[in-house]
C-alpha positions in Angstrom: 32.2 0.8 8.1 34.2 -2.1 9.6 32.5 -5.0 11.4 34.2 -6.6 14.4 33.0 -10.2 15.3 34.0 -10.7 18.9 35.0 -14.4 19.1 37.2 -14.1 22.2 37.0 -16.8 24.8 35.3 -15.5 28.0 37.1 -17.3 30.8 34.3 -16.3 33.2 31.9 -18.6 31.5 31.5 -22.2 32.3 31.8 -23.3 28.6 33.3 -21.9 25.4 29.9 -21.4 23.9 31.3 -19.9 20.8 32.4 -23.3 19.6 29.4 -25.4 20.6 27.6 -27.1 17.7 24.2 -25.5 17.0 22.3 -27.6 14.5 25.4 -28.5 12.5 27.5 -25.3 12.7 29.3 -23.7 15.6 27.7 -20.8 17.2 30.0 -18.1 15.9 29.7 -19.3 12.3 25.9 -18.1 12.2 27.0 -14.7 13.2 29.7 -14.5 10.4 27.0 -15.8 8.0 24.6 -13.1 9.0 27.3 -10.3 8.7 28.4 -11.5 5.3 24.8 -11.6 4.0 24.1 -8.1 5.2 26.6 -6.9 2.7 27.1 -3.4 4.3 30.6 -3.6 5.6 33.9 -2.6 4.1 36.0 -5.1 6.1 34.9 -8.0 8.4 37.4 -8.7 11.2 37.2 -11.7 13.5 38.6 -11.1 16.9 39.8 -14.4 18.6 42.6 -16.1 20.3 41.1 -19.6 19.5 43.2 -21.7 17.1 40.2 -23.7 16.4 38.1 -20.7 15.4 41.0 -19.4 13.3 41.4 -22.7 11.6 37.6 -23.1 10.9 37.5 -19.4 9.5 40.5 -20.0 7.3 38.8 -23.1 5.8 35.3 -21.8 5.6 35.8 -18.0 5.0 39.2 -17.6 3.5 38.7 -14.0 2.5 38.1 -12.8 6.0 41.0 -11.3 8.0 41.4 -12.7 11.5 43.2 -10.9 14.3 44.2 -12.5 17.6 44.0 -9.3 19.5 42.1 -6.1 18.7 44.2 -3.4 17.2 43.4 0.0 18.8 43.9 2.0 15.6 40.9 0.2 13.9 38.6 2.0 16.4 39.6 5.3 14.9 37.0 4.4 12.3 33.2 3.9 12.8 32.7 0.2 13.8 30.0 -2.3 14.2 31.0 -4.8 16.9 28.9 -7.9 17.2 29.2 -10.9 19.7 30.1 -14.3 18.2 27.8 -15.6 20.9 24.6 -14.1 19.2 23.8 -16.8 16.6 20.2 -15.8 16.0 20.8 -12.2 14.8 19.6 -12.0 11.2 21.3 -10.1 8.2 18.0 -8.0 8.1 18.4 -6.9 11.7 22.0 -6.0 11.1 21.2 -3.9 8.0 18.4 -2.1 9.7 20.5 -1.1 12.7 23.4 -0.2 10.4 21.1 2.3 8.6 19.9 3.8 11.8 23.4 4.8 12.7 24.4 8.5 12.6 26.3 10.2 15.6 24.7 8.3 18.4 26.2 5.1 19.7 23.7 2.2 19.1 23.4 -0.6 21.6 21.2 -3.5 21.0 18.6 -4.5 23.6 15.8 -7.0 23.8 12.4 -6.2 22.4 10.9 -6.4 25.9 13.2 -3.5 26.9 15.0 -5.5 29.6 18.4 -3.8 29.4 21.6 -5.6 30.8 23.5 -2.5 31.6 23.1 1.0 33.3 23.7 4.5 32.3 27.0 4.6 34.1 28.2 1.7 32.1 27.4 3.3 28.9 29.0 6.6 29.8 32.3 5.0 30.8 32.3 2.7 27.7 35.7 2.8 26.2 36.0 0.0 23.8 34.7 -3.3 22.5 36.4 -5.2 25.5 33.6 -4.2 27.7 30.6 -6.5 27.6 27.8 -4.0 28.4 25.8 -4.6 25.4 23.3 -7.4 24.5 24.4 -8.4 21.0 26.1 -5.5 19.2 27.2 -2.0 19.4 27.7 0.6 16.6 30.0 3.4 17.6 31.8 6.4 16.3 35.5 5.9 15.8 37.9 7.7 18.2 35.2 8.4 20.9 36.5 7.9 24.4 33.1 8.2 26.0 29.6 7.4 24.8 27.2 9.6 26.5 24.7 9.9 23.5 23.2 6.5 23.3 20.3 5.0 21.4 18.9 1.5 22.2 18.0 -0.6 19.3 15.3 -3.2 19.9 16.2 -6.7 18.5 13.3 -9.0 17.6 12.8 -11.3 20.5 13.7 -14.4 18.6 17.1 -13.0 17.7 17.9 -11.5 21.2 19.6 -14.5 22.8 23.3 -14.2 23.6 24.7 -17.5 24.8 26.2 -16.9 28.3 25.0 -20.1 30.0 23.7 -23.5 29.4 20.1 -22.4 29.6 20.8 -19.7 26.9 22.3 -22.5 24.7 19.3 -24.7 25.1 17.1 -21.8 24.2 19.2 -21.0 21.2 18.7 -24.6 20.1 14.9 -24.2 20.1 14.8 -20.7 18.5 17.4 -21.7 15.8 15.1 -24.6 15.0 12.1 -22.2 14.8 14.1 -20.0 12.4 15.0 -23.0 10.3 11.3 -24.0 10.3 10.4 -20.5 9.2 12.6 -20.7 6.2 10.9 -24.2 5.4 7.4 -22.5 5.9 8.3 -19.6 3.7 9.3 -22.1 0.8 6.0 -24.0 1.4 4.0 -20.7 1.1 5.8 -19.8 -2.1 5.1 -23.4 -3.5 1.5 -23.3 -2.6 1.2 -19.9 -4.2 2.6 -21.3 -7.4 0.2 -24.2 -7.2 -2.8 -21.9 -6.9 -1.8 -19.5 -9.7 -4.7 -20.6 -11.8 -7.1 -20.2 -9.0 -6.0 -16.6 -8.2 -6.6 -15.5 -11.8 -10.0 -17.3 -12.3 -13.2 -15.2 -13.0 -16.3 -17.1 -12.5 -19.4 -16.6 -14.8 -21.6 -17.7 -11.9 -22.3 -16.1 -8.5 -19.0 -16.6 -6.7 -17.3 -16.3 -3.3 -13.6 -15.6 -2.9 -12.0 -17.0 0.3 -8.9 -15.0 1.4 -6.6 -15.7 4.3 -4.4 -18.2 6.1 -4.7 -22.0 6.9 -8.1 -21.7 8.6 -9.3 -20.5 5.2 -7.0 -22.6 2.9 -7.9 -26.0 4.6 -11.6 -25.4 4.2 -12.9 -27.9 1.7 -15.8 -25.8 0.6 -17.1 -26.1 -2.9 -20.1 -23.9 -2.6 -22.0 -21.7 0.0 -25.6 -20.4 -0.1 -25.7 -21.1 -3.8 -22.4 -19.3 -4.5 -19.5 -21.1 -6.2 -16.4 -20.9 -4.0 -13.0 -19.9 -5.1 -10.5 -20.7 -2.3 -7.3 -18.3 -2.4 -6.3 -19.1 1.1 -2.6 -20.0 1.7 -1.5 -22.1 4.7 1.0 -20.4 7.0 0.8 -17.0 5.4 0.5 -13.7 7.3 -1.3 -10.7 5.9 1.9 -9.0 5.3 3.2 -11.9 3.1 -0.5 -12.2 1.4 -0.1 -8.5 0.5 3.5 -8.7 -0.8 3.1 -11.9 -2.9 -0.5 -11.7 -4.1 -1.7 -8.2 -3.9 1.3 -6.0 -4.6 1.8 -8.2 -7.6 -1.7 -8.0 -8.8 -1.7 -11.8 -8.8 -5.1 -12.1 -7.1 -8.0 -11.0 -9.4 -11.2 -9.9 -7.4 -14.4 -10.0 -9.4 -16.5 -12.0 -7.0 -19.8 -11.2 -5.6 -18.6 -11.9 -2.0 -15.2 -12.0 -0.4 -14.7 -13.8 3.0 -11.6 -12.7 4.6 -9.7 -14.0 7.6 -6.4 -12.6 8.7 -4.4 -12.2 12.1 -3.6 -15.4 13.7 -0.3 -15.7 11.8 0.5 -12.0 12.1 0.5 -12.0 16.0 3.3 -14.7 16.1 5.6 -12.3 14.2 7.4 -9.3 15.5 5.0 -6.7 14.4 3.0 -4.3 16.6 -0.7 -4.5 16.6 -1.0 -1.2 14.7 1.1 -2.5 11.9 -1.0 -5.7 11.8 -4.2 -3.6 11.6 -2.7 -1.5 8.8 -1.6 -4.6 6.8 -5.1 -6.1 7.0 -6.6 -2.7 6.1 -4.5 -2.8 3.0 -5.9 -6.2 2.1 -9.5 -4.8 2.5 -8.7 -1.6 0.5 -7.2 -3.9 -2.3 -10.5 -5.9 -2.5 -12.5 -2.8 -2.5 -10.6 -1.1 -5.3 -10.6 -4.3 -7.4 -14.3 -5.0 -6.9 -16.2 -2.1 -5.5 -19.5 -4.1 -5.5 -18.4 -7.1 -3.6 -19.7 -7.7 -0.2 -16.8 -8.3 2.2 -17.3 -10.5 5.2 -14.4 -10.4 7.7 -14.1 -13.2 10.2 -12.6 -12.1 13.4 -9.4 -13.9 14.5 -10.4 -17.2 16.4 -9.4 -17.9 19.8 -7.1 -20.8 20.3 -7.1 -23.6 22.9 -4.0 -24.9 24.6 -1.4 -23.1 22.4 1.8 -21.7 23.5 2.5 -19.9 20.3 -0.7 -17.6 20.5 -2.2 -15.7 23.2 -6.0 -15.1 23.5 -5.5 -11.8 25.2 -3.5 -10.6 22.3 -6.2 -12.0 19.9 -8.9 -10.0 21.7 -7.0 -6.8 21.6 -6.2 -7.4 17.8 -10.0 -8.1 17.2 -10.9 -4.8 19.1 -8.6 -2.8 17.0 -9.7 -4.4 13.6 -13.3 -4.0 14.4 -12.8 -0.4 15.2 -11.0 0.2 11.9 -13.0 -2.0 9.6 -16.6 -1.9 10.9 -17.7 0.6 8.3 -16.2 -1.1 5.3 -16.8 -4.9 6.1 -19.5 -7.1 7.5 -17.8 -8.1 10.7 -18.4 -11.6 11.9 -17.4 -12.3 15.5 -16.1 -15.8 15.8 -16.9 -16.1 19.5 -19.7 -18.6 18.6 -16.8 -21.1 18.1 -15.9 -20.8 21.8 -16.6 -23.0 24.7 -17.8 -21.8 28.0 -14.3 -20.7 29.1 -13.7 -18.5 26.0 -11.4 -21.0 24.3 -11.9 -22.4 20.8 -14.2 -25.3 21.6 -12.5 -28.8 21.6 -15.4 -30.1 19.5 -14.3 -27.8 16.7 -10.6 -28.1 16.4 -7.9 -30.6 15.4 -5.1 -29.1 17.4 -6.4 -26.0 19.3 -5.9 -23.8 16.2 -7.0 -25.5 13.0 -10.7 -26.5 12.5 -12.1 -30.0 12.0 -15.0 -31.0 9.8 -17.6 -30.1 12.5 -15.9 -26.7 13.1 -16.2 -25.9 9.3 -19.7 -27.0 9.4 -20.6 -24.6 12.2 -18.7 -21.8 10.5 -20.5 -22.4 7.2 -23.9 -22.3 9.0 -23.1 -18.9 10.6 -22.0 -17.5 7.2 -25.1 -18.7 5.5 -27.2 -17.1 8.3 -25.6 -13.8 7.8 -26.0 -14.1 4.0 -29.7 -14.8 4.5 -30.0 -11.7 6.8 -28.6 -9.6 4.0 -30.8 -11.1 1.3 -27.7 -12.2 -0.7 
């Protein structure tokens, strides 16, 4: 399949957003990079009348063909057409959409299902000149009409197509967020490497293994209720990444008397449904149970936040309801609402930033766990 990258200047728009600098590169260059990284296209063709874009591509992407106008005979083939004003689309999304294609025309839409076109627009669609799609369209070559259409939901962070100054400002923020995610991914891998010895340790004494994200990883706990503590938490990690990097590789050894698990708060900021998050966390519990059948597993519910834009307490509540329903027969469930203030928010006394715990918060958490251990005569 060929890929057409639409880098034509839209004279209706107030700015040529294609060429605006977005954290060091013009907008369209991010699209080209993602298309190249996807590695699924036989040819990549850039459609543009801009001499500046042509010159940039000749210097930076010398092996890519550039056409000043679209050649209609190209559309006799199946094609993937993507807007050069969609700088946040990832190679992963492009590959997944490409693999979905069969005989239906695929048009991208936002995850929130806000669609920018109507059925009549689609049925009368005759070529890539029409801008009736969000970010990309995949179509059967030679079709004059596209009555059989499938919408492909793009992750919300990737769904911005720059048509206005506000779109560009949002793209700046989201691209920075994407870049920060890459930095975080590297930090997660580095922390895992530093903790390799901890993951493989098997204690000869009574021991507790802590599993989870930063609220676990930052807990400076040496012992609890007479048990030696092995902290296997990783800051910034989601349950999906924990499973991928530590459990699927059998890197984490579980031979402890007690496991204390906390997952969820980093999962809900990613583009996963609650069902997928619950399944991922269930996989973590199943791994522990298979590796150490006699271990007592405590699961700490996802804590509420206080004054955070990146996390929503209503979503946290729904995740906790789903998790409790699925895990209640296999773990000792600890509801963390005792960490809340009178308004149902993480109490200001216990937190550094509305998410992470301070020393007092960890003391309160330890006291509750020791209370539960005492009740179970551990």
